C-alpha positions in Angstrom: 0.0 0.0 0.0 2.8 2.4 0.8 4.3 1.8 -2.6 1.0 2.4 -4.3 0.5 5.7 -2.3 4.0 6.8 -3.3 3.3 6.1 -7.0 0.0 8.0 -6.7 1.8 11.0 -5.2 4.5 10.8 -7.7 2.1 10.9 -10.7 0.3 13.9 -9.1 3.6 15.7 -8.6 4.6 15.0 -12.2 1.4 16.5 -13.5 1.9 19.6 -11.3 5.5 20.1 -12.5 5.0 19.5 -16.2 4.1 22.5 -18.3 2.7 20.1 -20.9 -0.4 18.8 -19.2 -1.3 16.8 -22.3 2.1 15.1 -22.4 2.5 13.2 -19.2 5.4 11.3 -20.4 7.5 14.4 -21.2 10.4 15.3 -18.9 10.6 18.4 -16.8 11.2 21.3 -19.3 14.6 23.0 -19.5 15.5 26.5 -20.6 17.9 27.0 -23.5 20.9 27.1 -21.2 20.0 23.8 -19.5 18.4 25.2 -16.3 15.2 23.7 -14.8 12.1 25.7 -15.5 10.0 26.7 -12.5 6.8 24.6 -12.3 3.6 26.4 -13.1 2.4 27.9 -9.8 -0.6 30.1 -8.9 0.0 33.6 -10.3 -2.1 36.6 -10.4 -3.6 38.1 -13.5 -5.7 41.3 -14.0 -8.5 39.3 -15.5 -8.6 36.5 -12.9 -11.9 35.8 -11.2 -12.2 37.2 -7.7 -11.9 33.9 -5.9 -9.3 32.2 -8.0 -6.0 32.7 -9.8 -5.4 32.6 -13.5 -5.8 29.1 -15.0 -6.5 27.5 -11.6 -9.6 26.5 -9.6 -7.8 26.8 -6.3 -7.7 30.0 -4.2 -5.0 32.6 -4.8 -1.8 31.9 -2.8 -2.2 35.0 -0.6 -5.8 34.2 0.3 -4.4 32.4 3.4 -3.0 35.7 4.8 -5.1 37.2 7.6 -6.6 40.5 6.5 -4.6 42.6 9.0 -1.4 41.0 8.0 -2.2 41.5 4.3 -2.8 45.2 4.6 0.3 45.7 6.8 2.3 43.9 4.2 0.7 46.1 1.5 1.9 49.2 3.5 5.4 47.9 4.1 5.8 46.8 0.4 4.5 50.2 -0.8 7.6 51.6 0.8 10.1 48.9 -0.1 9.0 48.9 -3.8 9.9 52.6 -4.1 13.6 53.1 -3.9 13.4 56.8 -2.8 11.2 55.9 0.1 13.1 52.8 1.0 16.5 54.6 1.1 15.1 57.1 3.6 13.7 54.2 5.7 17.0 52.4 5.7 18.9 55.6 6.8 16.4 56.2 9.6 16.6 52.6 10.9 20.4 52.6 10.7 20.4 55.9 12.7 18.3 54.3 15.4 20.9 51.6 15.9 23.7 54.1 16.6 24.8 54.7 20.2 24.3 58.0 22.1 21.1 59.0 20.3 19.2 62.1 21.5 15.9 61.5 23.3 13.8 62.0 20.2 15.5 59.1 18.4 16.1 56.8 21.3 13.5 54.0 21.3 14.4 53.0 24.9 13.3 56.4 26.1 10.9 57.8 23.5 7.8 55.6 23.9 5.9 57.1 21.0 8.8 56.4 18.6 9.0 52.8 20.0 5.3 52.4 19.5 5.5 53.5 15.8 8.5 51.3 15.0 6.9 48.3 16.7 3.6 48.7 14.9 5.0 49.4 11.4 8.2 47.2 11.2 8.7 45.0 14.2 5.4 43.2 14.1 5.8 42.6 10.3 9.2 41.0 10.5 9.6 39.7 14.1 7.8 37.0 16.2 7.5 39.0 19.4 9.1 40.3 22.6 7.9 37.7 25.0 7.2 34.0 25.1 3.5 34.4 24.9 3.8 36.7 21.8 6.2 34.3 20.1 4.0 31.3 20.7 1.0 33.2 19.3 3.0 34.0 16.1 4.1 30.3 15.7 0.5 29.2 16.2 -0.6 31.6 13.5 1.9 30.2 11.0 0.8 26.6 11.7 -2.8 27.7 11.1 -1.8 29.0 7.7 -0.4 25.6 6.8 3.4 25.9 7.4 5.3 22.9 8.8 6.7 25.2 11.4 8.8 28.3 12.1 12.5 28.6 12.3 13.0 30.9 15.3 16.2 32.9 16.2 17.0 34.8 19.4 17.9 38.3 18.0 21.0 39.2 20.0 24.1 39.3 17.9 27.3 41.3 17.1 27.9 42.5 13.5 31.4 43.6 12.4 31.2 46.4 9.9 34.3 46.1 7.7 33.9 49.7 6.3 33.6 51.3 9.7 36.1 49.0 11.4 33.8 48.5 14.3 31.0 46.4 15.7 27.2 46.9 15.8 24.7 45.3 18.1 23.2 45.5 21.5 25.9 47.0 23.8 27.5 44.3 26.0 30.2 45.0 28.6 33.5 43.4 28.1 34.3 40.5 30.5 37.0 41.5 33.0 36.8 38.5 35.3 39.2 35.6 35.8 39.3 32.9 33.1 37.6 30.5 35.5 34.8 33.0 36.3 31.5 32.6 34.5 30.8 35.3 31.9 27.4 37.0 32.3 27.1 37.6 28.6 27.5 33.9 27.7 25.1 32.9 30.5 22.5 35.5 29.3 22.8 34.2 25.7 22.5 30.6 26.8 19.4 31.4 28.9 17.9 33.3 25.9 18.5 30.4 23.5 17.1 27.8 26.0 14.1 30.1 26.5 13.6 30.1 22.7 13.5 26.3 22.7 10.8 26.4 25.3 8.7 28.5 22.9 8.8 25.9 20.1 6.0 23.5 19.2 6.0 20.5 17.0 7.7 21.2 13.7 9.3 24.4 14.8 13.1 24.7 14.6 15.8 26.7 16.4 18.4 29.0 14.8 21.2 30.6 16.8 23.7 33.5 16.4 26.8 32.7 18.3 28.0 36.3 18.4 25.1 37.1 20.7 27.2 35.6 23.5 29.3 38.8 23.7 32.9 40.1 23.4 34.6 37.1 25.0 33.2 34.8 22.3 33.5 37.2 19.4 37.1 37.8 20.3 37.8 34.0 20.2 35.9 33.7 16.9 37.7 36.5 15.3 41.1 35.2 16.4 40.3 31.6 15.4 41.0 30.5 18.9 39.0 27.8 20.8 35.8 28.9 22.3 35.7 29.6 26.0 34.8 26.5 27.9 31.6 28.1 29.2 30.5 28.6 25.6 31.4 25.1 24.5 29.4 23.8 27.5 26.4 26.0 26.5 26.5 24.7 22.9 26.4 21.1 24.1 23.6 21.9 26.5 21.6 23.4 23.7 22.4 20.5 21.4 21.3 18.0 24.0 18.0 19.9 24.5 17.4 20.1 20.8 18.0 16.3 20.5 15.7 15.5 23.3 12.9 17.6 21.8 13.6 16.6 18.2 14.3 20.2 17.2 16.7 21.1 14.5 19.6 23.4 15.4 20.5 25.8 12.5 23.6 27.8 13.1 23.3 31.2 11.4 25.9 32.6 9.1 27.3 35.9 10.4 30.0 38.5 9.6 33.0 37.0 7.8 35.4 38.1 10.6 33.7 35.4 12.7 32.3 33.0 10.1 35.2 30.5 9.7 35.3 29.7 13.4 31.4 29.6 13.6 31.4 27.0 10.7 34.0 24.9 12.4 32.0 25.0 15.7 29.0 23.8 13.7 31.0 20.9 12.2 32.2 19.9 15.6 28.5 19.7 16.8 27.6 17.7 13.6 30.2 15.1 14.5 28.3 14.6 17.8 24.7 14.9 16.8 24.3 14.2 13.0 24.4 10.4 13.0 22.2 7.7 11.4 21.6 9.8 8.2 19.7 12.6 10.1 20.9 16.1 10.5 20.1 17.7 13.9 22.7 20.5 13.4 23.0 22.7 10.2 25.6 25.2 9.1 24.5 28.2 7.0 26.3 28.9 3.8 26.0 32.3 2.0 25.8 32.0 -1.8 26.9 35.6 -2.4 30.4 34.8 -1.2 32.8 33.7 -3.9 34.4 31.2 -1.5 31.3 29.4 -0.5 31.4 26.5 -3.1 34.9 25.5 -2.0 33.9 25.8 1.7 31.0 23.5 1.1 33.1 21.0 -0.8 35.6 20.9 2.1 32.8 20.3 4.5 31.4 17.6 2.3 34.8 15.9 2.6 34.7 16.3 6.3 31.3 14.7 6.5 32.5 11.8 4.3 35.6 11.2 6.4 33.9 11.7 9.7 30.9 9.5 8.7 28.3 12.1 9.7 25.4 13.9 7.9 26.1 17.4 6.7 23.3 19.8 7.6 23.4 22.4 4.7 21.3 25.5 5.0 21.7 27.7 1.9 21.0 31.4 1.9 22.0 34.3 -0.4 23.5 36.4 2.4 22.4 39.4 4.4 25.6 41.3 5.3 26.2 43.0 1.9 26.4 46.5 3.5 29.0 45.6 6.1 31.3 43.0 4.4 34.4 43.4 2.3 33.0 43.9 -1.3 35.8 41.8 -2.9 34.5 38.7 -1.1 31.1 39.0 -2.7 30.1 38.1 -6.2 30.2 41.1 -8.6 26.6 40.9 -9.8 23.2 39.6 -8.5 23.2 37.2 -11.5 26.5 35.7 -10.3 24.9 35.2 -6.9 21.8 33.6 -8.4 23.9 31.3 -10.5 26.0 30.3 -7.5 22.9 29.6 -5.4 21.3 27.5 -8.1 24.6 25.6 -8.7 24.9 24.7 -5.0 21.3 23.8 -4.6 21.1 21.7 -7.7 24.5 20.1 -7.0 23.3 19.0 -3.6 20.0 17.7 -5.0 21.9 15.7 -7.7 24.5 14.6 -5.1 27.3 15.8 -7.3 29.4 18.9 -6.3 32.9 19.4 -7.8 34.9 16.3 -7.5 32.5 14.8 -4.9 29.8 12.4 -6.2 30.8 12.3 -9.9 32.1 9.3 -11.7 35.6 8.5 -10.6 35.4 10.9 -7.7 34.7 10.6 -4.0 31.3 9.2 -2.9 28.8 11.9 -2.0 28.2 11.9 1.8 24.9 12.0 3.6 23.4 15.5 3.4 20.2 17.2 4.6 19.3 20.4 2.7 17.4 23.5 3.8 16.9 26.1 1.0 16.1 29.5 2.4 15.5 32.1 -0.4 13.2 34.7 -1.9 14.1 34.1 -5.6 11.1 32.5 -7.3 13.2 30.9 -10.1 15.7 29.3 -7.5 13.0 28.1 -5.1 10.7 26.5 -7.6 13.4 25.3 -9.9 15.0 23.4 -7.0 11.7 22.0 -5.9 11.0 20.8 -9.5 14.4 19.1 -9.7 13.9 17.4 -6.4 10.5 16.1 -7.4 11.7 14.9 -10.8 14.6 12.9 -9.2 12.1 11.3 -6.8 9.9 10.4 -9.8 12.7 8.9 -11.8 14.2 7.0 -8.8 17.4 9.0 -8.9 19.5 9.7 -5.8 18.8 13.0 -4.1 18.8 14.4 -0.5 16.0 15.4 1.9 15.1 19.1 1.4 13.0 21.8 3.1 12.2 25.4 2.1 11.9 28.6 4.1 11.3 32.3 3.7 11.5 35.1 6.2 8.5 36.4 8.0 7.1 39.4 6.2 8.8 38.5 2.9 8.0 36.5 -0.2 4.6 35.2 1.0 3.6 34.5 -2.5 6.4 32.0 -2.8 5.7 30.4 0.6 2.0 29.9 -0.1 2.8 28.9 -3.7 4.8 26.0 -2.3 2.0 25.1 0.1 -0.5 25.1 -2.8 1.7 22.6 -4.7 1.5 20.3 -1.7 -2.3 20.6 -1.6 -2.5 19.6 -5.3 -0.2 16.6 -5.2 -0.5 15.1 -1.7 2.4 15.4 0.7 4.2 18.5 -0.5 7.5 20.2 0.5 8.4 21.1 4.0 7.8 24.8 4.1 8.8 27.0 7.0 8.8 30.7 7.9 11.9 32.1 9.5 11.4 34.7 12.3 13.4 36.5 15.0 12.4 37.4 18.5 13.8 39.7 21.1 13.3 43.2 22.4 12.7 46.0 19.9 16.3 47.3 20.6 17.8 43.8 20.1 15.9 43.5 16.7 16.9 46.9 15.2 19.9 45.5 13.4 17.9 42.6 12.0 15.1 45.0 10.8 17.7 47.2 9.1 19.1 44.2 7.2 15.6 43.2 6.0 15.2 46.7 4.6 18.6 46.5 2.9 17.7 43.1 1.5 14.5 44.6 0.0 16.6 47.4 -1.5 18.9 44.9 -3.2 16.0 43.0 -4.7 14.0 45.7 -6.3 12.4 43.5 -8.9 11.2 41.0 -6.3 9.7 43.7 -4.1 7.8 45.2 -7.0 6.4 41.8 -7.8 5.4 41.3 -4.2 3.7 44.6 -4.1 1.8 43.9 -7.2 0.6 40.5 -5.9 -0.5 42.0 -2.6 -2.5 44.7 -4.4 -4.3 42.1 -6.5 -5.2 40.1 -3.3 -6.4 43.3 -1.6 -8.5 44.2 -4.6 -9.9 40.6 -4.7 -11.0 40.9 -1.1 -12.5 44.3 -1.5 -14.5 43.1 -4.5 -15.8 40.2 -2.5 -17.4 42.7 -0.1 -19.3 44.5 -2.8 -22.6 42.8 -3.8 -23.0 42.4 -7.5 
């Protein structure tokens, strides 16, 4: 029976992915340069009927958004889709993160300013400031159909290469003895464990190691072993995640710290990623020129260490603060790098690993986090086709940030509704105080600025959904 069910789902997936509905034996279509086409997903059209999308009898993807969230998204995207407004918003948010602000621009003292930022930006992109608020947000995403939410405790330290300094919530340097416990590390550990307590079934944990303060960031920057207190904290977090069956995704951060962060992640994988399952993931940023070689070296480490590599792929969020020569020259180069890594993992062949005459491909679990429609749906299509044809591939999940790319997220969910068990789809969110989340909010604004075409498309889709709902309220 299980085999019959699998065959049934496979045939449904094939029909959903093929652009030639009348030719069920045809393979997934390719573009002229050999790339996989995105499968046909629900898209808006001006002449679509009010309750459906063009060419479909199913509801429009954004119909699952609560009305309040829809109109807040419409307002935020009306700003992010207009470069002149977004540039001013970015400058304002960046100014709020600077130290020694006058009362008028200090959200810790100016309650009116804090109320405005909280209502306009914080609630759109962040999960909440308390456990009860976060749990309510996670419950709402489950109601919308997501497998769960990937939740991060916001505290972090960002190194700005251009300003030669750090940004983040101010934390005092540790001046105690090496054997004394560091308050910053203890506070970070408590915050992460508190995050785990907020999670429900299907929710996952993401962590930013630099949130543990100067003692840890100093060791990361120097490539030195982590303080024993931090190593103990990471093991305690790993044990708690294992007990609760919660994935632990280690975020990518500033390049000054990233090499040591990735190594710490690999050390955790050697302990927890056994029996073909990844509990721990490292995050790899496709906009960095060195990412493909870093992934290849980590694949070799997984092969030699006989553990599963948890590979979370993102484009990258530190463009404004990193050395420019480390980053691809154009967005197209970054898109190509992202697609090459994602497709290489799905085909189990990257560089000299997995090909004929090369090293065997190790066990890998893949999490694709992205807001590029071509990349997301092209990767989904490739994965489904390989399953249909009985070709080797890897387990994969998909995720988009809260407040961004809802059309992609709900488009993935719609594919699952049409063809039985669909992809694992998550929303990524951050929690913490308004002050702790300011840097995160600024990066989201910068990300929207650097993806002008996507934000215009999102704004258009949101307008069409708002018009659809307004028309439904007007009797014919």
